C-alpha positions as CSV (number, residue, x, y, z in Angstrom):
1,V,-43.4,8.4,-39.0
2,S,-40.0,10.4,-38.5
3,T,-39.8,13.3,-40.8
4,Q,-36.0,13.1,-40.6
5,S,-36.1,9.6,-42.7
6,T,-38.7,10.6,-44.9
7,G,-36.7,13.7,-46.2
8,M,-33.3,11.0,-46.6
9,C,-34.4,10.7,-50.3
10,L,-36.0,14.1,-50.9
11,N,-32.7,15.7,-50.1
12,G,-31.4,14.0,-53.7
13,I,-34.7,15.0,-55.2
14,R,-34.2,18.6,-54.1
15,V,-30.3,19.4,-55.2
16,L,-31.2,17.4,-59.1
17,S,-34.2,19.4,-59.2
18,I,-32.5,22.8,-58.6
19,N,-29.5,21.7,-61.0
20,W,-32.5,20.9,-63.9
21,V,-33.9,24.4,-62.8
22,V,-30.4,25.9,-63.5
23,L,-30.1,24.0,-67.2
24,G,-32.8,25.3,-68.1
25,H,-31.9,28.7,-67.3
26,V,-28.8,28.1,-68.8
27,Y,-30.3,27.6,-72.4
28,Y,-33.8,30.1,-71.4
29,I,-31.7,33.1,-70.2
30,G,-29.3,32.5,-73.8
31,L,-32.4,33.1,-76.3
32,G,-32.2,37.1,-75.3
33,A,-28.5,36.7,-77.1
34,A,-28.8,33.7,-79.5
35,D,-28.9,33.5,-83.2
36,Y,-32.7,32.7,-84.0
37,T,-32.0,30.4,-86.3
38,D,-29.6,28.2,-83.8
39,Y,-32.1,27.9,-81.4
40,V,-35.1,27.1,-83.8
41,N,-33.0,24.2,-85.2
42,M,-31.6,23.4,-81.8
43,W,-35.5,22.3,-80.5
44,K,-36.0,19.4,-83.5
45,K,-34.1,17.4,-81.5
46,F,-35.6,14.9,-79.0
47,A,-33.1,15.2,-76.3
48,M,-34.0,18.9,-76.2
49,A,-37.4,18.4,-74.7
50,I,-36.0,18.2,-71.1
51,I,-34.7,21.5,-71.7
52,Y,-37.5,23.2,-73.4
53,N,-39.6,21.6,-71.2
54,A,-38.1,21.4,-67.8
55,L,-41.1,22.9,-66.4
56,P,-41.8,19.6,-63.5
57,S,-38.4,20.6,-62.1
58,V,-40.6,22.9,-60.9
59,D,-43.5,21.1,-60.1
60,T,-41.4,18.8,-58.7
61,F,-40.4,22.1,-55.7
62,F,-44.3,22.6,-55.5
63,F,-45.1,19.0,-54.8
64,L,-42.0,18.8,-52.1
65,S,-43.5,22.0,-50.5
66,G,-46.5,20.8,-49.8
67,F,-45.1,17.6,-48.4
68,L,-43.3,19.2,-45.6
69,V,-45.8,21.2,-44.9
70,S,-48.6,18.6,-44.8
71,L,-45.8,16.4,-42.7
72,L,-45.1,18.8,-40.1
73,L,-48.6,20.0,-39.6
74,T,-50.3,17.0,-39.4
75,K,-47.5,16.0,-37.2
76,D,-48.5,19.2,-34.5
77,L,-51.9,18.6,-34.8
78,V,-51.5,14.9,-33.7
79,R,-49.4,15.9,-30.9
80,K,-51.0,18.9,-29.8
81,G,-54.2,20.0,-31.4
82,K,-53.0,22.5,-32.8
83,F,-51.1,25.0,-34.3
84,N,-49.0,28.1,-33.1
85,A,-50.2,29.8,-36.2
86,V,-48.4,33.5,-35.6
87,G,-44.6,31.4,-35.2
88,Y,-45.8,29.5,-38.6
89,Y,-46.3,32.6,-40.3
90,L,-43.6,34.7,-39.3
91,H,-40.6,31.8,-39.2
92,R,-41.9,31.3,-43.0
93,Y,-41.8,35.3,-43.6
94,V,-38.8,36.0,-42.2
95,R,-36.6,32.9,-43.8
96,L,-38.1,33.9,-46.8
97,T,-37.5,37.9,-47.4
98,A,-34.5,38.4,-46.4
99,P,-32.3,36.7,-48.6
100,F,-34.5,37.1,-50.9
101,L,-34.6,41.1,-50.1
102,V,-30.4,40.6,-50.5
103,V,-31.3,39.2,-54.0
104,T,-33.8,41.7,-55.0
105,L,-31.4,44.7,-54.4
106,G,-28.8,43.1,-56.3
107,Q,-30.3,42.0,-59.5
108,G,-33.1,44.2,-59.6
109,F,-31.6,47.2,-58.4
110,L,-28.0,47.4,-59.4
111,A,-27.1,45.0,-62.1
112,H,-28.1,47.1,-64.9
113,L,-25.9,49.5,-63.4
114,F,-22.8,47.5,-62.7
115,I,-22.9,44.6,-65.3
116,R,-22.8,46.0,-69.1
117,G,-22.0,44.8,-71.8
118,P,-23.5,45.0,-75.5
119,F,-27.1,42.4,-74.7
120,E,-27.6,44.6,-71.4
121,D,-31.0,45.1,-72.5
122,I,-31.8,42.3,-71.7
123,L,-32.0,43.7,-68.1
124,N,-33.4,46.4,-68.9
125,P,-37.6,45.0,-68.7
126,G,-36.8,43.3,-64.9
127,A,-35.1,46.4,-63.1
128,E,-38.2,48.6,-64.6
129,V,-40.7,46.7,-63.0
130,C,-38.7,46.4,-59.8
131,R,-38.4,49.8,-59.5
132,K,-42.3,50.3,-60.0
133,Y,-43.7,47.3,-58.6
134,W,-40.5,46.4,-55.9
135,W,-43.1,46.0,-53.2
136,T,-44.8,43.1,-54.9
137,N,-41.9,41.4,-53.9
138,L,-42.1,42.0,-50.2
139,L,-45.6,41.2,-50.3
140,Y,-45.5,38.2,-52.6
141,I,-47.9,38.8,-54.9
142,N,-45.0,39.7,-57.8
143,N,-46.9,37.0,-59.9
144,M,-50.4,38.9,-60.4
145,V,-49.4,42.6,-59.2
146,P,-48.7,43.9,-62.2
147,W,-51.4,41.7,-64.1
148,N,-50.5,42.5,-67.7
149,K,-46.9,42.2,-67.7
150,L,-44.0,41.7,-70.0
151,G,-41.4,41.0,-67.1
152,I,-41.5,40.7,-63.5
153,C,-39.0,41.7,-60.9
154,I,-36.9,39.4,-60.4
155,G,-37.9,36.8,-63.1
156,Q,-37.6,33.8,-60.9
157,S,-39.6,34.7,-58.4
158,W,-42.8,34.2,-59.3
159,Y,-42.2,30.7,-58.1
160,L,-41.9,32.3,-54.3
161,S,-44.5,34.1,-54.7
162,N,-46.2,31.0,-55.9
163,D,-45.0,28.9,-53.1
164,F,-45.8,31.6,-49.8
165,Q,-49.3,31.5,-51.8
166,F,-49.5,28.1,-51.4
167,F,-48.5,28.1,-47.9
168,V,-50.5,30.5,-46.2
169,V,-54.2,28.3,-47.6
170,A,-51.8,25.3,-46.7
171,P,-53.5,24.9,-43.0
172,I,-56.8,24.7,-44.5
173,F,-56.4,21.7,-46.0
174,V,-54.3,19.9,-43.8
175,W,-57.2,21.0,-40.6
176,L,-59.5,19.3,-43.2
177,L,-57.4,16.3,-43.2
178,Y,-57.1,15.9,-39.3
179,K,-60.1,16.8,-38.3
180,S,-62.3,15.1,-41.4
181,P,-60.2,12.7,-43.4
182,R,-62.8,12.1,-45.9
183,T,-63.4,16.2,-46.4
184,G,-60.7,16.9,-46.2
185,V,-59.2,14.5,-49.3
186,A,-62.7,15.5,-51.0
187,V,-62.6,19.5,-50.5
188,T,-58.3,18.7,-51.6
189,I,-59.0,16.9,-54.7
190,T,-61.5,19.8,-56.1
191,A,-59.7,21.9,-55.1
192,L,-57.3,20.2,-57.2
193,L,-59.9,19.1,-60.2
194,C,-60.7,22.6,-60.4
195,S,-57.5,23.7,-61.3
196,C,-57.4,21.3,-64.0
197,V,-59.9,22.0,-65.4
198,S,-59.3,25.8,-65.4
199,A,-55.8,25.5,-67.0
200,G,-58.0,23.5,-70.1
201,V,-60.3,26.2,-69.9
202,I,-58.0,28.8,-70.3
203,T,-55.2,27.1,-72.9
204,Y,-58.8,26.0,-75.0
205,A,-60.2,29.5,-74.8
206,Y,-57.0,31.5,-76.0
207,K,-55.4,28.3,-78.5
208,L,-52.6,27.8,-76.0
209,G,-50.0,25.1,-77.0
210,P,-48.0,23.7,-74.1
211,S,-45.2,25.4,-72.8
212,T,-44.6,27.6,-75.3
213,V,-42.6,29.4,-72.7
214,F,-40.2,28.4,-75.4
215,D,-42.5,29.0,-79.0
216,P,-40.5,30.9,-81.0
217,H,-43.3,32.3,-82.9
218,A,-44.6,33.4,-79.5
219,V,-44.6,37.3,-79.6
220,N,-45.9,37.9,-76.2
221,F,-46.1,36.3,-73.0
222,T,-49.8,35.4,-73.2
223,D,-49.2,31.9,-71.5
224,F,-46.7,33.5,-68.8
225,R,-49.4,35.9,-67.6
226,L,-52.4,33.4,-67.8
227,L,-51.0,30.0,-66.8
228,Y,-47.8,29.8,-66.2
229,D,-47.4,31.6,-62.6
230,K,-50.7,32.0,-61.1
231,P,-51.2,30.3,-58.2
232,W,-54.9,28.6,-59.6
233,I,-53.0,26.9,-62.4
234,R,-49.6,26.0,-60.7
235,C,-51.4,24.4,-57.6
236,P,-51.8,20.7,-58.5
237,P,-48.8,19.2,-56.8
238,Y,-48.4,21.6,-53.8
239,L,-52.1,19.7,-53.3
240,I,-50.8,16.3,-54.3
241,G,-48.0,17.2,-52.0
242,I,-50.4,18.1,-49.3
243,L,-52.4,14.3,-50.0
244,G,-48.4,12.6,-49.5
245,G,-48.2,14.2,-46.3
246,W,-50.8,13.7,-44.4
247,F,-50.8,10.0,-45.9
248,C,-47.1,9.2,-45.3
249,F,-47.7,10.7,-41.8
250,K,-50.6,8.5,-40.4
251,H,-50.1,4.9,-42.4
252,M,-46.5,5.0,-44.1
253,D,-45.8,2.9,-40.4
254,S,-48.7,-0.1,-41.5
255,L,-47.6,0.5,-44.8
256,K,-44.2,-0.1,-44.3
257,L,-45.0,-3.6,-41.9
258,Y,-47.4,-4.9,-45.0
259,I,-44.5,-4.4,-47.3
260,S,-41.9,-6.6,-45.4
261,R,-44.3,-9.0,-44.7
262,L,-44.6,-9.8,-48.6
263,S,-42.5,-12.3,-49.5
264,M,-38.9,-11.3,-51.6
265,V,-40.7,-12.0,-56.0
266,T,-44.1,-10.5,-54.8
267,R,-41.9,-7.2,-53.0
268,L,-39.3,-6.7,-56.3
269,F,-42.4,-8.0,-58.6
270,I,-44.6,-4.4,-56.9
271,G,-41.7,-2.2,-56.9
272,L,-40.7,-3.4,-60.6
273,V,-44.3,-2.2,-62.3
274,V,-44.3,0.8,-59.8
275,W,-40.8,2.1,-61.1
276,V,-41.6,1.3,-64.7
277,A,-45.3,3.1,-64.7
278,T,-44.0,5.8,-62.7
279,C,-41.2,6.5,-64.7
280,S,-42.8,6.6,-68.2
281,I,-45.6,8.8,-66.8
282,Q,-43.0,11.1,-66.0
283,F,-40.9,10.8,-69.2
284,L,-44.2,11.0,-71.1
285,V,-44.2,14.0,-69.7
286,V,-41.5,15.7,-70.3
287,F,-40.5,14.3,-73.9
288,G,-44.5,13.7,-75.6
289,L,-44.2,17.3,-76.4
290,H,-42.0,16.5,-79.0
291,R,-43.8,16.1,-81.9
292,D,-45.4,19.3,-80.7
293,M,-42.7,21.3,-80.7
294,L,-41.5,20.1,-84.3
295,K,-45.3,21.4,-84.6
296,K,-44.0,25.0,-83.7
297,T,-41.0,25.5,-85.2
298,S,-42.0,24.4,-88.6
299,G,-45.2,26.6,-88.3
300,E,-47.5,23.7,-88.3
301,E,-51.1,24.7,-85.9
302,L,-51.1,22.5,-83.1
303,V,-53.8,19.8,-82.4
304,L,-55.8,22.8,-79.6
305,S,-57.4,19.0,-77.6
306,E,-53.8,17.8,-76.8
307,S,-52.8,21.2,-75.9
308,V,-55.5,21.3,-73.7
309,M,-55.3,17.8,-72.1
310,Y,-51.4,18.3,-71.4
311,E,-51.7,21.7,-69.2
312,G,-54.8,20.1,-68.1
313,F,-53.1,16.8,-66.4
314,A,-49.4,16.8,-67.0
315,R,-48.8,18.6,-63.3
316,S,-50.8,16.7,-61.5
317,A,-49.2,13.1,-63.2
318,W,-46.3,14.5,-62.1
319,A,-46.5,14.8,-59.0
320,I,-48.7,12.1,-58.4
321,A,-45.8,9.6,-59.8
322,L,-43.0,11.1,-57.9
323,L,-45.2,11.1,-54.6
324,L,-45.3,6.5,-55.9
325,Q,-41.4,6.7,-56.3
326,I,-40.8,8.4,-52.5
327,L,-43.7,6.1,-51.1
328,C,-41.8,2.8,-52.3
329,C,-38.6,4.4,-51.6
330,Q,-39.9,4.9,-47.5
331,C,-41.3,1.2,-47.7
332,G,-37.3,-0.6,-48.9
333,L,-38.9,-0.6,-52.9
334,G,-36.4,2.0,-53.9
335,G,-32.8,-0.6,-54.5
336,V,-30.5,1.7,-55.8
337,I,-32.0,4.6,-56.2
338,N,-33.4,5.0,-53.0
339,R,-29.1,4.5,-51.9
340,V,-28.2,7.4,-54.2
341,L,-31.2,9.6,-53.4
342,S,-30.0,9.0,-49.6
343,W,-26.9,9.8,-49.9
344,K,-25.7,11.1,-47.0
345,G,-23.8,14.4,-49.4
346,W,-27.0,15.4,-50.8
347,I,-27.5,17.0,-47.1
348,V,-25.6,19.7,-47.3
349,L,-26.3,20.4,-51.5
350,S,-29.9,20.7,-50.4
351,R,-29.6,23.6,-47.7
352,L,-28.4,25.9,-50.1
353,T,-31.0,24.9,-52.7
354,F,-32.7,28.2,-51.9
355,S,-29.8,30.2,-52.2
356,V,-28.9,28.4,-56.3
357,Y,-32.6,28.8,-57.1
358,L,-32.3,32.5,-56.0
359,L,-28.9,33.5,-57.2
360,H,-28.1,31.2,-60.5
361,F,-30.4,33.9,-62.6
362,I,-28.7,36.8,-61.8
363,I,-25.0,34.6,-62.5
364,I,-26.2,33.3,-65.9
365,Q,-27.0,36.9,-67.0
366,S,-23.9,38.3,-66.4
367,F,-22.0,36.4,-68.4
368,I,-24.8,36.5,-71.4
369,V,-24.9,40.2,-70.9
370,Q,-21.2,41.0,-71.7
371,L,-20.6,38.5,-74.5
372,R,-19.0,40.1,-77.6
373,H,-21.1,37.7,-80.2
374,P,-24.8,36.2,-80.4
375,F,-24.9,32.8,-77.6
376,F,-24.7,29.6,-79.4
377,Y,-26.6,26.6,-78.8
378,R,-24.0,24.4,-80.2
379,P,-21.3,22.5,-79.8
380,D,-22.8,20.8,-76.9
381,Y,-19.8,20.6,-75.0
382,E,-19.2,24.0,-75.3
383,I,-22.9,24.3,-73.1
384,A,-21.9,21.4,-70.5
385,I,-18.8,23.1,-69.8
386,L,-21.4,26.6,-69.1
387,Y,-23.7,24.6,-67.3
388,L,-21.4,23.4,-65.1
389,G,-19.2,26.1,-64.3
390,F,-22.8,28.5,-64.1
391,L,-23.9,25.8,-61.6
392,G,-20.3,25.6,-59.5
393,M,-20.6,29.1,-59.2
394,S,-24.5,29.4,-58.2
395,Y,-23.7,27.0,-54.8
396,L,-20.1,29.0,-54.1
397,S,-22.4,32.2,-53.8
398,A,-25.3,30.3,-52.2
399,A,-23.2,29.2,-50.2
400,V,-21.8,32.6,-48.9
401,L,-25.6,34.0,-48.5
402,Y,-26.4,30.8,-46.7
403,T,-23.8,31.6,-44.2
404,F,-24.3,35.2,-44.1
405,V,-28.2,35.7,-44.3
406,E,-29.9,32.7,-44.2
407,Q,-27.7,30.8,-41.3
408,P,-27.6,34.1,-38.6
409,I,-31.6,34.8,-39.9
410,I,-31.9,31.0,-38.3
411,F,-29.7,31.6,-35.4
412,L,-31.6,34.8,-34.1
413,E,-35.2,33.0,-34.6
414,R,-34.0,30.2,-32.5
415,L,-32.8,32.7,-29.8
416,T,-36.4,34.2,-30.0
417,Y,-38.2,31.3,-29.1
418,R,-36.0,29.5,-26.6
419,R,-36.8,33.3,-24.9
């Protein structure tokens, strides 16, 4: 299957997901300057689940990363019987690290010196960690070093460390899928189940609740240290992406042919069933925590068994649903959804998503730090205006970073490979 054709709907998914990430961080970063009563009352709204439980937006990126890595590696293995390991790792490291270093310098070392205001304390923990552990960013291990931390050098960079760590071990799974599909599938699913069980066991042992990042009664970041940023917990979407990429390369053409031979009524029925089922799963993953948040805000005890099940399987459920939706888009069962996600306008924006992820955090922080009053989460239209402003500034800044840092690195890489 053509990687280009497979990637059309992925562009829309990537852009919409980064927009969701920015939305979640507008509320999250605002906590450092928020009125306590205001944000506790806000979480009681049903619609706010899309904010305090925006974690699937990041799982989407883990899935997409695993999906594309698997698709491209499988392509190389089938055509050449091997892949260039040095080029594989060096290319990734250089492409990620150049813009990451620029943001580390600005956000980690300079921001707290030049961005001053009543709420400047929200910048200090990250700056202190950067002074001691800046080198963990270069090695992509800042999600594990230091272990007992209440902050991280570049708050959003935990994702980059996880993604790079997954990238390092991904060839093992793809190679097994290439050499012996049954063994590869068995090993990947076993790793997936081990991760799910680990998340459940840790949740039970420490009596953590689902999505505790926004727990108004939390006094530390236990869930962040043990669950949120650890690769053995966050890997299920990536592993499902690896299986999905391999499946698409090996079987997409035959699946398309099979679907095309079905009657129109049958195709409509299959598409309707799959979309209703997958959207229902994703709705439950995001909004299914509303009752738990009501309990949190009122100080009631959560049902531990429910928290264990959610932490153990929610990420996998989201990724499986997303995979089925992508397969529908590629097989002609996506309808208007596929046309929207495959809009060519997403292509340009999708190239900026990495830089948007790197830059949006400090853009939001710079505004919150300089507020002369507590940050209020109402009225909703004011937050919407702020969000659109942050989003627009993030894309404009990302275009600058992409033009003057990412693109020159890509150009130099191409010159090197030609030689």
